[in-house]
N, C-alpha and C positions, 0 to 999 in steps of 0.2 A: 278749291284744292283741299284734300284731306290731310290734316297734320299727321306727320309720322308718329306712331306711338312707340314709346320706349319698350324694348323687349325685356321681360323679367328674366333674371338669372335662372338658369336651369336648376331644378331642385336636386339635392344630393341623391345619388343612387342609394337605394336601401342597403346594398351590399357594402357601401363605404362607411356605414355607421358603426360597424363592428370593429372598433379601434381600441377596445379595452379587454383585458383578462380580468373578469370579476370573481373575486373570492369572497363568499359570505358564510359566516359561521364556521370557520376553521378551528378544529379542536384536536388536531393530531399532536401526539406527545404532550408538550406543556403549553400549546397554543390555547388562549382563553377566548374562544368563540369570536375570533377577530374577523373584520371585514377589510379587504384591501382591493384597490383597483389599480392594475398595472397597465401602463400604456403599451400598445403594440408598436413594433417597428422602432423601438427606442432602446437605449441602454439603461437598464435599471440596476442599481447596486443596493444590496441588502446588507445593512450594518447592524451592529449590536455586540454586546459582550459574548464570549464563548458560552454556549448553553442558553442563549436568550430565545431561541426558536427559529433562527434563520433557515437552517437546513430543514426543519420540520415544515416550514411554509413552502420553501422553494422545491426541495427534492421530494419530501414525503407527501406533499399535497399537490402542487401544480404539476411537476414532472411525472409523479407516480400515476396520477389520473390520466394524463395524456398517454403514457405508455399502456395503461390498462385498456383504454378505449381503442387504441390502435390494435392491440392483441385481439379484441373482440370482433374485429372485422374479418379475422381468419376463420376458417371452418372449425367445427368442434374437433375434427380429426387432428388438425395441426395444433390447436390449442392444447390438446392432450400431451404434446411434446414440449410445451412452453411452461416456464415457471408460473404458477398461479399467483395473481396479485389481488390483494384486498382493496376495496374502494376506500380511499382516505376518509377520515372522519370530518366531513364538511357538508354544510347544507346545500350550497349552490356553487358550481364552478362553470362559468360561461366564457366563451370566446377563446377556448384553448386551441392551440395549433400543435403540430407534430413537435415533440420535444426530443432534442439530441443532447444527451447528458455527457459532459466531459468532466469526470471526477478525478480525485486524487488516488484512487485505488491503484496499487502497484500492479505492474503487468507481469504475467507469466509465472505460473508455478511449474511451467514446462521447460526443462533444460534445452529443448530444441528451439524455443522461441527466441528470435533475435530482433534487433531493431529493423532489419531488412524484411523479415517475414511478417512482422506486425504491421508494417505500413505498405506492403505490396511492392516496395522498391526491388526486393529480391526477385519477385515474379517477372518484373519488366527486364531486369538484368539477365535472367535466364533465357528469356526470349531473344534478347540482343545477341548473346553468345551462341545460341543455337542457329542464328541466321548468319552472323559475321565471323564467328570463331574459326580459326584454322589450326589444326585440321578439324574438319566437321566430324563430330562424334555422335550426333543424334538430336532428338527433340529437346525442348526445354527441361524435361524431367531428367535428362542426362547430366544436368548441372545442379540438381536438387539433392541436398544432403539428407532429405527425408525419404528418398526413393532408392531402394536397393536394386542392384542388378540381378535379374533372375533369368534363367533359361531352362527350357524343358522340351520334352518330346513325348509323343504317345499316339495311340490310335483313337480316332473319333468315328462315331457311327452317325449316319444321317440318311435320309430317304432321298433317292434320286431316280426319277423316271419310274416310280412305283415300286422300286426295289431298295432294300436296305444295303447301303454301301459303307465299307470301312476304308478309311484312308489314314496314312501316317501324317501327322502334322507337327511342326516345330514352332515354338514360340520363344520370344526373347524380349525382355524388358531391360533397357539400358538406363540405369539410374546413376546418380552421382554420389551415393552414400559410401563413405569409407568403410570397408568391411571389418577393419580391426576395432574401431571405436563405435561402429554403428551410427555414425553421423553426429556424435556428441562432442567430438574434438578432444576427448580425454579418455584415458583408460584407468581402470580401478585395480588396486592391489589390496589384498585382504591380509590382515594380521591374524593368522590362524589361532594364536593363543587367545585372541579376543573373541573368536567364534566358538571355541569349545575348550574344555578342560580335559586334556588327554589322560589324566589320572583317573577320571570317572567314566562310568558307562552311561549309555543313553538313559537307562532307567533311573540312574542316580542324578540325572539333571545335568549332564555334561555340556549341553548346548547353552550358550549365553545370548542367543539371538532372541530379541523381544517377541513374545507370542508363541515361541516354540516349546510349549509345555508338554511333557510326556504324559500328563494326567488325562488329556483329552484325545481328540481324533489324531493329532500328530503322532502320539505314541503308538496308536494302532496302525497308522500308515507306515511308520518306520519298521514295525514288526512285520507287517504284511509284505514289505519290500524285501524281507529276508535278512535284515540286520540282527546280529546277536545283541539283544538289549542289555545283557549283563556283562559284556566284555568291555574293559576299558578301551577308549578310542586309541590310546597310545599303542595298543597291541593289535590293531587292525592291520591286515595285509595292505600292500599298496593298492590292490584292486578294490578292496572294501572301502578304503579311504577315498579313492577317486570316485567311487559311486556315491558315497555320502556327500561329497563336495560338489561334483560336477555332473552327475547323471542326468541325461536328457529326460523330459517328461515321459513317464512309463505308467501304464495302467496296472493297478494292483486291486485284488479283491479282498476286502476287509469285512468279515462278519456278513458276507453275502452282499455287500455294497461295493459297487465299482468306484474306485477313487484313483487319483493320480499322484504318483510320487515324483518329486523333482529334487535334484541336488541343491544343497544349501546355497551355493554361490549364485547360480542362475535365479533361484527363488528370491534372494535378497535383491539382485539387480532389477528384477521385474517389479517387486512389491515396494521397495524402498528407494532405490537409486533412480527410478524413473521420474521421481518428483524433485522439484527444486528444494534445496536444503531448507529454505525459510518456510516451506509449506509442510514440513514434517512435524509430527507431534514431538514435544520436548524429549520424551524418553527415547524415541527413534533417532532423533538428531544426536543425542548423547552417544548412542551406540555407534552410529555411522561415523561420527568424529573420532571415536576411539578405535574402531575396527577397520576403517577403510581409508586408504590414501589415494588421492587423485593425482595423476600426472598427465602432461600433454601427450597426446597420441604420437608415438614415434613414426607411425606409418604415414600420417597425413600432416604432421607437424601442427596439429590443432586446427587445421582449416576445415575439417569435417568431410572433405571431398576425396574421392578416389583419384587414382593416378590419371585416368582418362579425362575426368573433368578438369584436372589441373593442367593437362597437356594442351588444351585448346586455348588459343590466345588471340587477342585483338590489339594491334599496335604494341606487341610485346607484353601485354598484361593478361593474366588469366583471371577467372571470375573470383578466385580466392584473394588475389592481389587487389582487385577492385573493391571487394567487400571490406578489406582491411584498411583501405585508404580513409583518411579523414574526409567527411562528406563535402566540405568546401573544395578539397582537391579533386574528389570524384566528379563533382558538378562541372568543374573546369575541363576535366578529361572528356566527359560526355559531350560538352559543347564543342570540343575540338574534333569530334568524329563527323566527317562530311560524307554521308552515305545516303543518297536520296531514296534508296530502296527501303530503308527503315526510318524514313523521315518522321512520320507520326509517332513512332515508338520513342525516338530520341527526344522529340519535343515533350512528350508526356513524362518521360523519365527525368529530363532536365528540370521540368516544372516541379516535380515531386522533391527533387534534391534541393532546388532553390527554396522551397517552402521550409525545409529543415533549417537552412541558413537564416531565412527571414525570421523564424520563430526562436532563434538563438540556440539551435542545437547543431550547428555546423561542425562542432568539435567532435561529435560522435562518429563512429564508423558503423556500417551496416551489419558487421558481424558481432557487435556488442550484445551479449545476452540480455534479453528484456528484463529478466529478474534482477539485474544489477542497477537498473535505473532508479533514481530517487523518485519520491512522489511527484515532485514538480516536473521532472524530466518525463515521467510516464504520462502526465496530464498533457504536456505540450506535444508529445509524440502522437497522442490520440487526436490532437487538433489538426495534424498534418492532413488527414483525410478530408477535412471540412474546408480547408482554406481555398482549394480550387473548385469547390462544389458549385454546380449551377443551380442548386436548390435555393429558393427564396421563400419568404413568409413562413419560416420555421422558427421554433424557439430553441435557442442555444442556452444551456444551463452550465455555468462554470462554478467550480468550488475553489476559491482562492487561487486563481491562475498565476499570481505573482510569487507563489511559494518557490523558494530556491533561486530567485532572481536577484541579481545585483541591481542597485538603483539605476545603473547604466542601461540594463536590459528591460526595466519596467516600462520605459517609454515605448520600446518596440512592441511589447505585449499590448499596451494601450492602443497603439495604432491598429493592431490586428483585431481587437475587439470592436473598434470603430468601423473597420472595414466590413466586418460581418454585419454590423447594424446598417451600414449604408447600402448594403445589397437588398435591404427590405426585410431583415430578420429582427425578431425580438430577442434581445440578449439580456439574460438574467445572470448577475454575478454576485456571489457571496464573497465579501472582501473586507479586509481590515486596513489595507495600506491606503494612506491619505492620497497618494499619487493617483491611484485608480479611482477612488471615490470622487476625486476632482473632475473626472471626465464624464460623470454620469449625467444623463438627461433627467433622471428621476431617482430619488433616494427613498427607501423604506427602512426606517430605523426601529428595531425591535428591542424590547427590554421590559422594564428599566433595569432589571437584574438578570440573574441566570436561574435555571431550574424552575422551581415553583414561583420565584419572584419575577420571572420573565414571562414571555408569551403574549405580550401586549404590543400594539403599534404605538410607539412614542412619537413618531414623526413621519409624515409623507410630504414630499415636495422637492424643491430644487436643492442643489448643494449650498447655495448662498443662504437659503432658508434654514438648512441644517446648521450652518455655522452660527447663526444668530439664535437658534433654538436653545432651550435650557435642558437638552438631553445630555446624557453622559457622553455620547459620541460627539455631539456638537461642542461640548466644553473642551474635549481633548483633541479635536481635529487639528488645532494649531500647536500641539505640544512639541517642544524641542528639548532634548536632554542636553545639559551643559557639559563642557569638558571639565574633567576633574582638575582642581587647582593643585592638589598634592596626590601623587600616585604612590602606591605601595612599593617597597623595596624587595626585590626577589631574594629568596633564601637559598637558591641554588639553580640548577638548570637540568632539563632533560635533553640529552644530546641525540640528534639525528644526523647520521653521516652517510653520504652517498646514496640518498633515496632515489630510486629509479622506477618506482611503480607507475604503470600507465604512462602519463606524459611527463613525469618528473625527470629533470635533467641533472642527475647526480647532486641533489640538493643537500647542503650542509646547513643546519640551523640549530640553535640552542633555544629551547622553550623554557622561559623562566618559571620556577616553582614558587609557591606561596603568594601568587598574585592572580588577577583575572586577565587571562590572555585571550585576545580575539583574533582568530584566523579568518581572513577574508580574501576577496578576489572575485572576479567575474565567474559566472557559472562555467564549469569545465576548466578552470585554471589549475586544478590539482590539489584543492584544499583537503577533500576527504581522502585522497590517495596519500597525502603527506601524513595526516594525523591517524586515520584508521589503519593505514598500511604499515606504520612504524611504531605507534604507541599502544594500540589495542593488543591485549595479550600480555603486556608487561605486568610484572607483579605490582599490585596496589592500584592498578588503573581500572576505573569503572566507566564503561561506555554506555551512554544513553542515546541511542540513535533513533532514526525515523521509522524503523520497522513497526508495523501495526501490532496491536494487541489481538491475539487470537482467542476468542471466547464465544461460547454459545449463549443462548438466551437464559441459560441457568447460571451463567457466570455474572458476578456483580462486583462492585468495589470491595465488599467485605471478603469475598473468596479470593479475589485476585491479589490483594495486598497481604493476605494472611491474617487479617483482622478477625475473621470468624473463629479462628482457632482459640485465642484467649477468651473470646466471648462465650463460646460453647463450654469451655472448661469452667468459667465463672458460674454459668447457669448450673452445670453439673455439680459443682462443689456446694453451691447454695442449696440445692434440692436433694443431694444424695443419690443422684441417678447417673446414667452413662452419658458422656458428651455426644455420642452418635444420635441421641434423640433430638438434638437441637440443630440437625442438618436436614434441609429439605431435599438433599440428594441421598440420604441414608435412612436410618430407622424411623426418624420423626416425620417423614414425608406423608402427606395425605394420600391414602391408597387410591382415591378416585382419580385425581389428576397427576399422580406420581410426583408431587411436589412442584408442579409448574404453576399452580394457582389458577390456570385456565385449562379448559378442555378443547382440543382442536378436532374439528369435524371436517374431513375431506369430502368434497362434493364433485369429484372427477375434474372436468375442465373448468368448473366454477371456482370462485375464490374459496379458500379454506376459511371456515367460520371458527372464531375463537370466542368461547363463552366462559364467563367467570364460573369457577367450580362451585356447585351448590353445596357440596359437603363442607369445604373449608372456607367458603366465601372469599376466595382469592388470597387467603393468608398462607397457603402452601403447607401448613402443618396439621397433624392430627389434633383433634379437640383435646385429647388427654395431655398432649405436650404443652398446649397453651395454658394449662392449669398451673404450670411451674413458672414462677416469676423471679425476678432479680430486683433487689431494693426493698424498701419498707413502706408500709402505709399507702398513701395516695401516689407516692412516687414509684411504686413497684411496676415493672413492665414485663410482659411476656416476650418471647423471642421474635414474634412477628411484629410487635410494636417497636422493638429495638431496630429491626431491619427497615422499618418505615421512617426512622429518624434521619435527619440530615446530619452531616459530619459535625457541624457546629453544635447541634443538640446532643449528639452522642459524646462529644468531647466533654461537655459539662456533666453528663450523666455518669460517665466512667471516670471522671476526674476526682470527684469528691463523694463523701457520704458512703452509705452501705454498699453501693454498687461499684465502688472504686476498684479499678483494674488497671494497674500501671502498664502492663504489656499492651493492652488495647489503647490506652490513652496516648502512648508514645506514637503508635501508628496514626491515630486520629490527628495528633499534633502536626505530623508531617503532611497529611492531606490538607489541613487548614493552611499550612505554610505555603503550599503551591497554589492556593486560591480555589480549592475545591470544597470549601465549607458548606456550600449549598447542595451538594450531591446527597442523595439518599443512599444509605448503605446497601439496600437491596435492589437498586436500579439496575436492570440488565445492561451488561457492557455493550450490547448491540445497539443501544439507544444513545450512547455517548458520542459527542462530536469529536472531530479529529484533535482539536486543541485539548479537550478534556482527557482523551486517552493518553496523549503525550505527557500531560502533567501528572496523571495517575502513575505512569511508568516512572517519572522523575521521583515522585514521592516514595515509591517502592525502593528505588535504588539508593535513596538517601540514607536508608537504614544499613547499607552495606559498609563494611570496613574497607576503606581505600583512601589513599592520600591524594590521588589525582582523579578528577572528574572530567570526562569529555562529553560535551553536550553538542548535538548536531541540530542547529537551527531551532533553539527552544522557543523562539517567538512565533513559530508556526501556529496559526489558529488563535493567536492572542489579540484581544482588543487593545486599542491604544491605551486605555486606562489600566489594563493589566500588565503592560510592559514595565511600568514603574514598580509594580509588586515583584515582578520577576527579577529586576535589577537588585532590589532589596534582598531577595532570596540568595542571589549569587554572591552578594556582599557577605551575607551571614555564613555561607559555606567557606568563603576565603578567610573570614575573620575567625572561623573555627579551626583554622590551621590546614585547610585543604587547598590544593592547587586546582584551579578551574580553567579549562581550555574550552572555548566556545567557537564553533564554526558558525559564522553568522553574517548576514547581509544587512541587518537592521541598523540604521545609523545610530539609534539611541544606545544600542549595546556597544557599538564601536566607540562612541563618545565616552561611555562609562568605563571602558577597559583601562587597565594599567599599562598594557603592552599590546601592540598590534603587529601582526605578521601578515603582510599583503602579498598574495601570489599573482602572477600574471606574466607579462602585461595583458595577454589576451587569453583565448581558450584553446584547448587542444594543443597542437604543436606550436601555437603561438604563446603558450603559457608554460607552466611547469618550472618557473623560476621564482625565487623570493625577490620581489622588487622593492620591498620596504620592511625594515624592522625598527621599531621605536615606540615612543609614547604617542597617543592620539594627538596631543598638542603639536608635536614635531611634524606629524603627517599633515595636519591642517596648515601649519606654517609653510611647509615646503611645497605641498600639493604636487608631489612628483608622479602621482598615478591617478587613474580614473577614480579610485576609491577616495583619494585625497581631495579631489575636486568636489565630489558629491558630499563628502563629510563636511568640508568647509562651507559649502552652500547650505547644508542642513543646520549647522550650529550658528550660522550668521543670519539665516533666513527666517 
């Protein structure tokens, strides 16, 4: 008999060997030629101080190259309509899969964008009402506030049986848009005294609207439209004034050129009011705030929908009522509809709404404008699309998904990240919170410092390995802030009475002054409504919120903070020339690159090539300007060398000696105070991380005169090691006689506060009440709320 032979195990299939994303020689931004191997189908967390290179590695290298390669699969025709993307500065990138980026960018510069339209929940609701709504009024577009009702009639010509035939045809589109507010839910009223000075004529510059200068084409257009340019507006007839303000677009001929004249008010509505307020340029925003008042549309009561769309109902609810409901309640209402004819639609809509609840956004309503969502809420709203996705083996890239989350909600977010991984996806997370770092399969720690001191891989491995490593993150992973033994005594109180914004329920609360007050509660409990809705705008109150810094690649910390102004004046005074010479945006700019330092060459559908300017060698200034220096001897520096300095170097340079400039030194001191000593003065704002931008804004506001500072989640983007520095900064502000109010979820800030105001107990209509007022020690001792339980666990754990 032949002895049975043992069968050798089958060799691994070649396709199964590609289980790593390999990055070799990455040099994007401050990365120092690093090599990283990221495991696929695992959860990898990237840690390190703000500015250490996390975003440069994850977003600007891995995700950017994935996006670029996917775009290249489209035809050249389609690529012509897409934004061109440069290849990241890296030697080798292998094993990439399709990247889905879920970032912190706020949603919607469009006032028509709502939570429902951004997630397609509205589209499903419109189909539901078009099928089941009584009375039946039309197709889904009859319930859309973006579609206007239109009807018309006319003769059409077509060929029939070899003969040209004319027939009368009628057409009708039934939309849901409210005709009074055009689907925006609000109407505008204009303060005419802010639009024009009636004592002046047009030629004397009567119009106060930004951009309407009579020296250019606008002056010629007004003259061509028949207006008397030398007659004061106050003496216009009623017809002339009506034409100036409201005339419909009309063709006029000016110097042989066909142009269009349109009344001031429709022109302002189209060019300025079509944008979200936050997307406006600062001078436009100031004009709009001064000249325009917004009120709820009386025709549709703010629902954006016309009477027909509001008349159709299912179980007593119209579509406006459904969109105004809290999503948790709407999900329950949808589950109660038993209609087999639309069964698949109800299932899909129910799953979408359940995803909102699961991700911690059940307190929102579908009619909430997308532009009012915080960075964290916007990021989680974008996640809704991916939770029920059947896609696998893709790379999900998250930028601090725990932003704006109470400790109670972070566990829920962790479960969602693990769910995405368990479906066979690669999940890459840039994160600072230890609770999320703890669930990682693999950790990549970058550093050791920020800016030029970062960009290296300090650690790769497991979470346990990170804890025992001697890296900055490893040393601070177990940090716990202690409760204060002695808290400050308030000097007075800011009274809030009967607050009813959003979900607040007639809240009465006294916020102590002269101390550090922390306002907390689960996401959606009413913290921002209470503080921003009742304190912002009061005299002496300075608000530092989460809205992003808007800046081009020409903007840098020196221009944004106003630091460049005293520096330019110091150079001008020392050399006896004009300050404008020392601006790369003005007279001193290199004429070849227009002060950019690089020359951009567009190659159609190919990526735009940026090459260092040969004329100025990237220094941005004319050679003649660089001959002027500040300082003496070997310590003298030209303007390009000053802009290449870090904040810490510049602080020393302008603090003492011949280059001493007190106005510049004061601003540099504030930048160093908020932990930005490593930033270079000329670094473009577009390259700063989220945490760096917020601290830059904080440094700028610290120079304002105000007795009360309101900070909205200042720990956003801060490394564990930097939280301690932030707490010291808050202490310095309070010790300098200011009252500091912080809206925050971070337990270290709660523990360090003198007074805590906790809102809740839940979110949406389950919140909106003050559930605790007192010292952090009292909250920990009593543990009356979710916040109390988590804070007690934090300080004892």
